[in-house]
N, C-alpha and C positions, 0 to 999 in steps of 0.2 A: 369791173362791176357789172352785174347782170342788169340789163334794161328791163323795165316793166312792160308787160304785154297787156294790152287792153282786152278785156273779156266781153264778148258780145252776148248780152243777155236779152236781146230783143227778140221779138217774134210772138206769135199768138199762142201763148202758153200760160198756165196757171203760175202765179208767183205768190209766195207767202211773205209776210213781213215778220222776220225773226221767227219766234215760236208762236206767233198769233196765227190763227186759222180762220179769221172772221169770214163767214159766209161760205166756207169750203164744205162741200158735201162729202161726208165721211161715212163709209159703210164699215161696220164692225160686226164680225161674226162671233158667235160664242159669247154674246154680250150679257147673258143671264147672270153670270157669276164669275168670280176669279179674275184672271187677267183681262178677259174681255170686258167685264163690267167696269173694272178700274180704268181701262183704256177709253171706253165710251165716256166716262166721267171726265177724264183728263182732256180729251179732245173738245168736249162741250165747254169746259172751263176756258179753253183757248179760243172759243168763238165759232167752232165748227158746227155745221148743221148735221148732226149725227143721226144716222139710220141704224139703230141697234137691231140685230137679228139673232135668233136662236131657235132651236127646236123646242125648247121649253117655254111655252107661251106665258105661263104664269110668272115665272121669275124674270123672263125677258121684259114683260110689260112693267114689272116693278122697277127694273133698271131704267127703262125709258121714262117712267114717270118721275123718277128721282132727278134725272138730268134735263127735264123739260122737253122730252121728245116723245111723249106718250102717243101722239097720233102718227108717229113715224116708225113705230115698232113693226117688224114683219117677221112672221114665222119663216124660218129657212132651214131646211135640211141640206147641208152643204154638199151632200152626195147627189143631189137632184139637179140635173141640167135645167129642167123646167123651173125649178125653184129659183135658180140664178136668173133666168130670163124674167121671171115675175118681179124680182127685186129691182133689176135694172130698168124694167119698164115702168115701175112705180116711180123711181127716181126721175126718169125722163118726163113722166106725166106731171111731176111736181115742178118741172123746170130746173132740176138740179142734176147736172152731169157729175159723175163720180170724180172727185179730186183726190180722195184718200181711200185706200182699202187696207183694213187690218184683218188678216186671216187668223183668227184666234180660236175658232172652234176645233175641238179635238177630244181625244179620250186616251186613257192609259190602262194598261193591265200588266200584271206581273205573273209570269209563269215561265218555267224552263222551256226550252225549245221542244223537249220531248213531251211536255205537258200541254203544249199549245196546239189546239185543234186548227185545222185549215180554216174553219169558219171564223175563229177568233183572230187568226193572222190576217185574213181578208178584211175583217172589221176594222182593225187598226190601220191598214192601208187605205181603206175607203174613207174613214173619218179624218185621218190626219194628212194623207197625201193626195188622194183623189179630190177631196173637198178643197184643198189648197190649190190644186191644179185648175179646178173649175173657176175658182175665184180669180186667179191670175189671168186665166183666159178671158174672163168677163172684163177685167180691168183693161186688157189689151184691146178689147173691142169697144169699150164704152168710156174709158177714162179720158179726161181732158189732158192735152199735152202739158208736161211739166208737173204731173201729179206724182204720187208716191204710194208704194205698196210695202207693207211690212207683213212678213209671214212668221208665225210663231213656230220655231223649230224647238230644239232642246239641247242642253248639254249632253243628254244621253244619245243624241244623234252624232256626237263627236267622240265620247268616251264610252267604251263598252261596259255594261253593267249586267251581272248575272240576273236572269229573270226578266230582262227587258229587251229580249231579242226582237219581238214583233214591234214594240213601241220604238225602239232605237232605229230599226230598219226604216220605219215610216218617217221618222224625223230626219234621218240621213237623207232620205229622198227629198224632203222639203228643202234642205240646204242646197242640194244639187239643182232642183227646180228653180230656186231663187236666183242662182247664178246665171242660169240660161236665160231666165226672164230679164234679168238686169242687162244682159248683152243685147237681147233682141229688142227691148223697148228703149234702149239708150238713145236711138235716133230721134225719138219723140221727147227726150229728156224726162221720161218717166223713170224714177229711181225705184229699185226693188231690193230690199234688204231683209235679212233674217235675224230675228232675236232668239237667242238660245238661253233660256232660263235654266238655272240650276234648281235648287230646292226652294220652292215658293209655297207660302202658306195658302193653298187653295184646296178645293175639294177633290181634285183630280186623283189623289192617292187614297181616297176613301173607298174606292171600289175593289175590284177583283185582285186578290193576291197580296195586298199591302199590309194586312192586319198584324203580321208577325215581325215587321221591320222595327228595329231599335233606332228610333229617330234621335234619341239623346246621344247615342254613340256616333251616329252619322254626323250630327251637328258638330261634335267635338273634332271631327276630321276636316271641317270646312275652315280655311284660314281665317275668315272673319267671324267664325264661331256662332253663326246664327243663320236662320232661314230668312228669306226676304218676304216683304209684304207685296201684294199684287200692284199697289200703286207705285212701287219702286220700278217695276218693269214697265208700267204704263208711262211713266215719265221719260224713259228711254225711247219708247215707241213714239211719243209726241215729239221728241227731239228729231228722230229719224224721218218723220214726215214733214218737218219744218224746213225753212230756209237755212237754218243753222247748220244743216247737214247737206247742203246743196251739191257738194262734190263727193258725196258718199253713196256708192251703189255696189251691190253684189257682195256685201260683207256678211259675216256671221258675228253679230254683236253678243258677246257673252255677258250674262248677268248672273253670276254664279258664286259670288263671294270669294273668288280666287281659286276655286276647286280645280279648274283646268290647268292652273299654274303649278299645282302640286298640292298634296295633302299634308296636314299636320299630324304628327304622331299623337294619338290619344294618350293622355296622362292618367296614371292611376289616381283614383279618388279615395280619400280616407273614409 
């Protein structure tokens, strides 16, 4: 019979009580809408001191007001090194060292590789990958030991999809970056994980190139036969930054309705 081994959890680090985040300073990028807004709300519900950030000041301030964090909203272009410095300086001035970081800011576009301009390809890398890199680097410099980072990657960074070359490449990069960060920050017990959403009901597909997609047919190919709401992703993120996942780091957490497991064959409709 295997004997039990005592786990040493002592030391000057941040500890959460189950899924409660009372008093923990949590920075959320892309908090104006979609998964970012839902995450800001989920963390605030669990007691975190949320700092919502976004490039869209109007919608970002609306999110902040709804979760009782109106005075903590900050405009942040995640591609800006100076912007990240300003955000972390503000948190420090408030006496709040970063305990949680959720890198949710990003964008999508749909175009074949031949149709994709270099400028568009670079834009996807800058918004989705460079922005996440700058956030992870800021966490490494400013986060309290024992904290947690969640990066929003994508199912499309795991499964190739026509027309999503630039987007998929950027999200594949987020997955790789997450694993390196998890290894490098493990000595400080900072956990870093990626969430890989499938089809989520957000505005990210309202933009360039998505207008001709047949979402009804696509939904019929998802094993669970539906798209997810942003708060379903936010609850997974809240779990990953909590004590409930204290031995989880460096993973890709799929939230995709079973799509990566395999697709269902669409049936004919009468």
